[in-house]
C-alpha positions in Angstrom: 0.0 -0.3 -0.1 2.9 2.2 0.5 1.4 4.7 2.8 3.7 7.4 3.7 3.1 7.9 7.5 4.5 11.1 8.8 3.4 10.7 12.8 1.4 8.6 14.8 -0.6 10.1 18.1 -2.7 7.6 20.4 -4.8 5.7 18.2 -4.5 7.8 15.1 -2.2 7.8 12.4 -1.2 10.6 10.1 0.4 10.5 6.2 2.5 13.2 4.7 -0.5 14.7 3.0 -2.1 15.4 5.8 -4.9 12.7 6.1 -5.5 10.8 9.2 -6.4 7.2 9.9 -8.2 5.9 12.9 -5.7 2.6 13.5 -7.3 -0.5 13.8 -4.3 -2.8 13.5 -1.9 -1.1 15.6 1.0 -2.3 14.0 0.0 -5.9 14.1 -0.9 -6.1 18.1 1.8 -3.8 19.0 1.0 -0.6 20.0 -1.3 -1.8 22.7 -0.8 1.6 24.5 -1.6 3.5 21.4 1.5 5.5 19.6 3.6 8.5 21.5 2.4 7.6 25.2 4.0 10.8 27.0 5.5 8.1 29.9 7.3 5.7 27.4 8.8 8.6 25.3 9.9 10.2 28.5 11.4 7.0 29.6 13.1 6.5 26.1 14.6 9.9 26.6 16.1 9.5 29.9 17.5 5.8 28.9 19.1 7.6 25.8 20.9 10.1 28.4 22.4 6.8 30.2 23.7 4.2 27.1 22.6 2.6 24.5 24.2 -0.5 23.8 26.9 -1.7 26.1 26.8 -5.8 26.2 23.7 -7.1 26.6 24.6 -11.0 27.4 27.7 -11.3 29.0 29.9 -9.5 32.0 27.1 -6.4 32.2 24.4 -6.1 34.4 21.7 -3.6 32.6 19.3 -2.3 34.9 16.8 -1.7 32.1 16.4 -5.6 31.3 16.8 -6.5 35.6 13.8 -4.3 35.9 11.6 -5.4 33.0 12.3 -9.3 33.9 11.6 -8.6 37.3 8.5 -6.9 36.7 7.5 -9.4 34.2 8.0 -12.2 36.4 5.7 -10.6 39.3 2.9 -10.5 36.9 3.4 -14.5 35.9 2.7 -17.9 38.0 5.7 -18.9 39.9 7.5 -21.3 37.7 7.8 -18.3 35.1 10.4 -17.3 36.6 13.4 -16.4 34.1 13.3 -14.1 31.4 15.4 -14.3 28.2 15.0 -11.2 26.2 15.1 -11.4 22.3 15.0 -8.8 19.5 11.9 -10.2 18.1 9.0 -13.0 18.5 10.2 -14.9 16.1 13.8 -15.0 17.7 12.0 -15.9 21.1 10.6 -19.2 19.1 13.7 -20.2 18.0 15.4 -19.7 21.4 12.3 -21.8 23.3 12.5 -24.5 20.3 16.4 -24.8 22.1 15.6 -24.9 25.6 13.1 -27.8 24.6 15.8 -29.8 23.1 18.0 -29.1 25.8 15.9 -29.7 28.6 14.0 -33.1 27.3 17.1 -34.6 25.1 14.4 -34.7 22.7 14.2 -33.6 18.9 10.1 -33.8 17.9 7.9 -30.4 17.9 4.6 -30.4 17.7 2.3 -27.8 16.5 -1.0 -27.2 14.7 -2.5 -26.4 11.7 -3.3 -22.6 11.2 -0.6 -21.7 13.6 1.6 -18.8 13.0 5.1 -18.6 14.9 7.5 -16.2 12.7 9.4 -16.2 9.5 13.0 -17.3 10.5 13.4 -20.9 9.2 12.7 -22.9 12.7 9.6 -20.7 13.4 8.8 -21.3 9.9 9.2 -24.8 10.4 6.4 -24.4 13.0 4.0 -22.5 11.0 0.8 -24.6 10.4 0.2 -23.9 6.7 2.3 -25.4 3.6 1.6 -22.3 1.1 4.2 -20.6 3.9 6.7 -23.5 4.1 7.0 -25.0 0.7 9.2 -22.6 -0.9 11.9 -23.1 1.7 12.2 -26.7 2.2 14.2 -28.4 3.4 13.1 -27.2 6.7 14.2 -28.4 10.7 13.0 -32.1 10.6 10.6 -34.0 12.9 8.3 -31.0 13.4 4.9 -32.4 13.2 1.4 -30.6 12.4 -1.5 -31.9 14.0 -5.2 -30.8 13.5 -6.5 -27.9 15.6 -8.7 -28.4 18.5 -9.1 -32.1 18.0 -9.2 -34.4 21.3 -8.0 -37.3 19.1 -4.7 -35.8 17.8 -3.2 -35.6 21.4 -2.3 -39.1 21.1 0.8 -38.2 19.1 2.2 -36.4 22.0 4.4 -38.9 23.8 7.7 -39.4 25.1 9.5 -38.6 21.9 7.8 -35.2 21.9 10.2 -32.4 23.4 7.6 -29.6 23.2 4.0 -28.9 22.0 4.5 -25.4 20.5 1.1 -23.4 19.9 -0.9 -20.3 20.1 -3.1 -19.6 23.1 -5.4 -18.2 20.6 -4.7 -18.8 17.3 -4.0 -15.3 15.0 -3.7 -15.8 11.6 -6.4 -18.2 10.9 -8.7 -14.9 11.7 -9.0 -15.5 15.3 -9.5 -18.9 16.5 -10.2 -19.7 20.5 -9.6 -23.0 21.4 -12.8 -25.2 22.4 -13.4 -25.4 26.1 -11.5 -27.9 28.1 -9.0 -28.7 24.6 -6.2 -26.5 26.2 -6.3 -28.2 29.5 -6.2 -31.5 27.8 -2.9 -30.6 26.1 -1.5 -29.4 29.2 -2.5 -32.7 30.8 -0.7 -34.6 28.1 2.4 -32.7 28.4 2.9 -33.2 32.2 2.2 -36.9 31.6 5.0 -37.6 28.8 7.3 -34.8 29.9 6.9 -32.7 27.0 7.4 -29.1 27.8 4.4 -27.0 27.2 4.9 -23.7 25.0 2.4 -21.1 24.6 3.0 -18.3 21.8 1.3 -15.0 23.2 3.2 -13.0 20.9 0.2 -11.3 19.6 -2.6 -12.0 22.2 -0.2 -10.8 24.9 -0.5 -7.6 27.1 -4.4 -7.4 27.8 -5.4 -7.5 24.3 -7.7 -10.7 25.1 -9.2 -8.9 28.2 -6.4 -10.2 30.9 -2.9 -9.7 30.9 -2.4 -12.9 29.4 -4.4 -14.9 27.4 -3.6 -18.4 29.1 -5.7 -17.0 32.2 -8.7 -17.5 30.3 -8.0 -21.2 30.1 -6.6 -21.8 33.4 -3.5 -23.5 32.3 0.1 -22.7 32.8 2.7 -23.1 30.1 6.2 -24.2 30.9 7.4 -21.2 28.6 5.8 -18.5 27.4 6.5 -16.4 24.3 6.3 -13.0 23.8 6.9 -10.0 21.5 4.9 -7.3 19.6 3.5 -4.9 22.5 6.4 -6.4 24.5 8.7 -3.5 23.8 6.3 -0.8 24.1 7.0 0.3 20.3 10.6 -0.8 20.3 11.8 -4.1 19.3 11.8 -6.8 21.7 10.9 -10.6 22.3 11.5 -13.1 24.9 10.6 -16.5 26.0 10.2 -17.3 29.9 10.6 -20.2 31.8 11.8 -21.5 35.1 15.4 -20.7 35.8 16.0 -24.7 36.6 15.1 -25.3 32.9 16.8 -22.0 31.5 20.1 -22.8 33.4 20.8 -25.8 31.1 21.4 -23.3 28.5 24.4 -22.3 30.4 26.6 -25.5 29.8 27.2 -28.4 27.3 27.8 -25.6 25.6 28.7 -22.9 27.6 26.3 -19.8 25.8 24.1 -22.3 24.6 22.0 -19.4 22.9 23.4 -16.1 22.6 22.2 -12.4 21.2 24.1 -9.6 20.7 20.9 -6.9 20.7 18.3 -9.0 22.3 17.1 -7.1 25.5 18.6 -3.9 24.4 18.1 -1.3 26.9 16.0 1.0 25.2 13.6 -1.6 24.5 13.4 -2.6 28.1 12.8 0.5 29.1 10.2 1.7 26.8 8.6 -2.0 27.5 8.5 -1.4 31.1 7.5 1.8 31.0 4.4 0.7 28.4 3.7 -2.2 30.9 3.2 0.1 34.1 1.2 2.8 32.3 -1.3 -0.2 30.8 -1.6 -1.2 34.0 -1.8 1.9 36.2 -4.5 3.7 33.6 -6.6 0.4 33.9 -7.1 0.1 29.7 -7.2 -4.0 30.1 -10.0 -3.5 32.2 -12.1 -1.7 29.1 -11.5 -4.3 26.7 -14.4 -6.6 27.1 -17.0 -3.5 26.8 -15.3 -2.3 24.1 -15.5 -6.0 22.4 -18.9 -6.1 23.0 -19.3 -2.4 21.4 -17.8 -3.8 18.3 -19.8 -7.2 18.0 -23.0 -4.8 18.4 -22.4 -2.5 15.6 -20.8 -4.9 12.8 -23.7 -6.5 11.8 -24.2 -6.3 8.2 -26.0 -8.9 5.5 -22.5 -9.5 4.0 -20.6 -9.9 7.1 -20.9 -13.6 7.3 -19.1 -13.8 11.2 -17.3 -11.7 13.5 -14.2 -13.7 15.5 -12.9 -12.2 18.8 -11.5 -12.3 21.5 -11.1 -9.1 23.3 -10.1 -6.5 21.3 -8.7 -8.8 18.8 -11.3 -9.9 15.9 -11.7 -11.3 12.4 -14.2 -9.6 10.3 -15.2 -12.5 7.7 -16.7 -12.0 4.0 -17.6 -14.5 1.3 -14.4 -14.4 -0.3 -10.7 -12.2 -0.1 -11.9 -10.2 -3.0 -14.6 -8.8 -0.9 -12.9 -8.2 2.1 -10.1 -6.5 0.0 -12.8 -3.9 -1.6 -13.8 -3.3 2.0 -10.2 -2.5 3.5 -9.4 -0.5 0.5 -13.1 1.7 1.0 -12.0 2.0 4.3 -8.8 3.4 3.6 -10.4 6.1 1.5 -10.4 9.6 3.6 -13.8 11.0 3.8 -13.9 14.1 1.8 -15.5 16.0 4.6 -13.4 14.9 7.6 -10.1 13.5 5.5 -10.1 10.8 8.0 -9.9 7.2 7.2 -9.3 3.5 8.8 -6.6 1.8 8.8 -7.2 -2.0 8.4 -5.5 -5.3 6.8 -6.7 -9.2 6.7 -5.3 -12.2 8.2 -2.4 -14.4 6.3 -4.4 -17.5 6.7 -7.9 -15.9 6.3 -7.8 -13.4 3.4 -11.3 -13.0 3.6 -11.4 -11.8 6.9 -10.9 -8.1 8.0 -8.5 -7.8 10.9 -9.2 -5.5 14.0 -6.2 -5.3 16.6 -6.5 -1.7 17.8 -4.6 0.0 20.6 -6.5 -0.6 23.8 -7.2 3.0 24.0 -9.7 3.3 21.5 -12.5 5.1 22.8 -16.0 4.2 22.4 -16.2 7.1 19.9 -13.7 5.9 17.7 -15.3 2.8 18.0 -18.7 3.7 16.7 -17.6 5.5 13.8 -15.1 3.1 12.7 -18.0 0.6 12.7 -20.2 2.7 10.8 -17.5 3.5 8.2 -16.8 0.0 7.7 -20.5 -0.7 7.3 -20.7 2.3 4.8 -17.5 0.6 2.9 -19.4 -2.8 2.6 -22.2 -0.8 0.9 -20.0 1.0 -1.6 -18.0 -2.4 -2.3 -20.0 -4.0 -4.8 -18.5 -6.2 -7.3 
């Protein structure tokens, strides 16, 4: 689309021609606190005056890392107490896969159809859609893809399995929520076989579902939690989190079993902590479910086949990808009266679904306006 965005503020993007767009995608679930939050910006400036890169994993103790890891651990179950920061969510997946092999001394990684975990070769191997994998084979061996939400498929998890890697809620299928009890059954099977349960909340995390962590809805606790996207408060940052007893196994045979130059960069960690604190202090997560209900109440149209949602995270399904693309293009057109449009897109594995994943600070007035514009765009999107 080649939009030249000049600046962004709260839940609005502005292009170089002075047009504005209500942001319904938040940089793909990155800008949970919106754009340009003053607490985040002031924290970044403060860290800029201290130091940037020195040495993130080595002989130096960097207080931004320590403070952020401590804060994250305080908000997680007791077993998730050791944080390994990376540059991105995909790198968190890579590190976690290595950890699972090291801890279990097994090689098999079980994933699910419809999953998305990133584009590096290991993460790509885990993606649950052959269209995205086939051009880059050979990929990692011994990666199995099971049918999602299928209780019978869980029999494949056995004492050869290093880990089960899955999204707590699938994103790129247009928001697919695990059926009641199924995620608990996956957890139980992992405990019985000694496989690690690794939950990818790279898109789901930091309040998007209405709780800080999506796994809280399902009463499960992962062995490894994967984070990214909103983790850095707009700066590049990922992490995998586990019990220190597990994580310590990356420190020997070989030493430095997983290393990174820029992972956990002090500027990213400072920004991420400021964003997390502001998100919690200002109570935005408490508004998610009512805002979701407002979207669902207003997004009703004969051409909308369904709206799949989990908090401020939803896929608006149309008959086909062409119809969805026409609606998106209409949404991007700025109204001649107020020069305001809507920034949205589709899903990788569900191109017939319009993506809604806005900053959690989006106001009710903006939601009502955005829904009216989407409905208008549908009416204008005849073949």
